[in-house]
C-alpha positions in Angstrom: 6.5 1.8 -19.3 8.8 3.8 -17.0 10.0 3.4 -13.4 9.8 6.2 -10.8 11.1 6.6 -7.3 9.0 9.4 -5.7 8.8 11.0 -2.3 5.6 12.5 -0.9 4.5 15.3 -0.8 4.1 15.3 -4.6 3.3 18.2 -7.0 0.6 18.1 -9.6 3.3 18.1 -12.3 5.0 15.0 -10.8 1.7 13.2 -10.8 0.9 14.2 -14.3 4.2 12.6 -15.5 2.9 9.2 -14.5 1.1 7.0 -17.0 -0.9 3.8 -16.8 1.5 0.9 -16.6 4.4 2.8 -15.0 6.0 1.3 -11.9 6.4 3.4 -8.8 8.5 3.0 -5.6 7.1 5.5 -3.0 8.5 7.1 0.0 6.9 9.6 2.4 3.7 9.9 4.4 0.4 8.1 3.5 -2.6 7.3 5.7 -4.4 4.0 6.1 -8.0 5.0 5.4 -10.8 2.6 4.6 -14.5 3.6 3.9 -15.3 4.4 7.5 -12.3 6.7 7.8 -13.3 8.5 4.6 -16.8 9.0 6.0 -15.3 10.4 9.2 -13.1 12.8 7.2 -16.1 14.1 5.2 -18.1 14.5 8.4 -15.3 16.7 9.8 -15.3 18.8 6.6 -19.0 19.3 6.6 -18.9 20.4 10.2 -16.2 22.9 9.5 -13.7 21.0 11.7 -10.0 20.7 10.9 -8.7 17.1 10.4 -6.1 16.0 13.1 -3.6 15.2 10.4 -2.3 17.0 7.2 -3.3 15.6 3.8 -2.4 18.1 1.1 -0.2 16.5 -1.6 0.1 13.3 0.4 -1.5 9.8 0.0 -4.3 7.6 1.0 -3.8 3.8 1.4 -6.7 1.4 1.3 -5.3 -1.2 3.6 -5.5 -2.9 6.9 -2.6 -2.9 9.3 -1.5 -5.2 12.1 0.4 -3.1 14.7 1.2 -2.9 18.4 2.1 -0.3 20.9 5.8 -0.3 21.8 6.9 2.1 24.5 5.7 5.6 23.5 5.3 4.7 19.9 3.9 2.1 17.5 5.4 -0.9 15.7 4.1 -2.4 12.4 3.6 -6.2 12.3 2.4 -6.3 8.7 -0.1 -4.7 6.3 -1.9 -5.4 3.1 -4.1 -3.6 0.6 -7.9 -4.0 0.7 -10.3 -3.7 -2.2 -10.7 -0.1 -3.2 -14.2 -0.3 -4.6 -15.7 0.0 -1.1 -14.4 3.6 -1.0 -15.8 4.7 -4.5 -18.6 6.8 -3.0 -16.3 8.9 -0.8 -13.1 9.1 -2.8 -13.9 11.8 -5.3 -14.8 14.4 -2.6 -11.8 13.4 -0.4 -9.4 13.8 -3.4 -10.9 17.2 -4.3 -11.2 18.7 -0.9 -8.1 17.3 0.8 -5.6 17.7 -1.9 -4.7 14.0 -2.2 -2.1 13.1 -4.8 -1.9 9.3 -4.5 -4.3 6.6 -3.7 -2.9 3.1 -3.1 -5.1 0.0 -3.1 -6.1 -3.0 -5.2 -8.8 -3.7 -7.7 -9.2 -0.2 -9.1 -11.9 2.3 -8.7 -14.9 3.6 -10.7 -15.4 6.3 -13.4 -16.3 8.9 -10.8 -13.0 8.5 -9.0 -11.1 8.5 -12.4 -12.8 11.8 -13.2 -11.8 13.3 -9.8 -8.2 12.1 -10.4 -8.1 13.8 -13.8 -9.5 17.1 -12.4 -7.3 17.2 -9.3 -4.0 15.6 -10.5 -4.2 12.4 -8.5 -3.1 8.9 -9.4 -4.1 5.3 -8.3 -1.2 3.0 -7.5 -2.1 -0.8 -7.4 -0.4 -3.1 -4.9 0.1 -6.7 -5.9 -2.1 -9.0 -3.8 -0.6 -11.7 -1.6 2.7 -9.9 -1.0 2.3 -8.6 2.5 5.8 -9.4 3.6 7.4 -7.6 0.6 5.3 -4.4 1.1 5.5 -4.4 4.9 9.3 -4.2 4.6 8.8 -0.8 2.8 7.2 0.8 5.9 9.7 2.7 7.9 7.4 3.4 10.8 4.1 4.5 12.3 4.3 8.1 13.5 0.8 8.3 14.8 -2.7 6.8 14.9 -6.0 8.6 14.8 -9.7 7.9 15.5 -9.1 4.7 17.4 -12.9 4.5 18.1 -13.1 3.2 14.5 -11.2 0.2 15.6 -9.8 -1.7 12.6 -10.9 1.2 10.4 -8.9 3.8 12.3 -6.5 6.1 10.4 -2.8 5.2 10.7 0.0 7.4 9.5 2.5 5.3 7.6 6.0 6.5 6.7 7.1 4.7 3.5 10.6 4.0 2.3 10.8 2.8 -1.3 7.5 1.1 -0.9 6.8 -1.0 -4.0 6.6 -2.1 -6.7 3.3 -0.3 -7.3 1.7 -0.1 -10.7 -0.1 3.0 -12.0 -3.6 1.6 -12.6 -5.3 5.0 -13.1 -3.6 8.1 -14.1 -4.3 11.9 -14.1 -5.1 11.9 -17.8 -8.3 9.8 -17.6 -6.7 6.5 -18.4 -7.5 3.3 -16.4 -6.0 -0.1 -16.9 -9.2 -1.5 -15.3 -11.5 0.1 -17.9 -9.2 -0.9 -20.7 -9.2 -4.5 -19.5 -13.0 -4.6 -19.0 -13.4 -3.3 -22.6 -11.1 -6.1 -23.9 -13.0 -8.7 -21.9 -16.3 -7.5 -23.4 -14.9 -7.6 -26.9 -13.6 -11.2 -26.3 -17.0 -12.3 -25.0 -18.7 -10.9 -28.1 -16.1 -12.7 -30.3 -16.6 -16.0 -28.3 -20.4 -15.8 -28.8 -19.9 -15.1 -32.5 -17.7 -18.2 -32.9 -20.1 -20.3 -30.8 -22.9 -19.1 -33.0 -21.0 -20.0 -36.2 -20.1 -23.4 -34.9 -23.8 -24.1 -34.0 -25.1 -23.0 -37.4 
């Protein structure tokens, strides 16, 4: 396991250096984007419309943010990761078509997303749940918000500063700590049934 301090935008080579289990502290631009925001992005692409924000070599954050307007700008109250599985159906196309290098969230994502990450040099970084105060301190500011009609699911630009620790849960080489854990659990269940069967005999 290695530790990295990285600043977005990232290159494909930087992403490919990361392996499952590595720890990352991240700086630079990411966007809060839940399922509704991903759907909106794809609607723009299908209509041939340009997104109102750049995405190439930047990051997506599956999170919800409490924020307020302050003068001409925006002020973060706090944020926290939300479950990434709700974005599974949209994430592969968003990664491939928008040049996303980093996805931050919790709980991992499915095999289709893992394949897209391998094909497009993208990585999944897992946030520890229940640590909102720690992670909120790693947000330098909110430069802009987009699509406020989506209400809580709007897109928020977040400028990170040594945001972490984040754990590489899925890497660009087809490895997933979630798939590995699931396989171990299935193996342990089979072994438990075998022992129970032997004891009952």
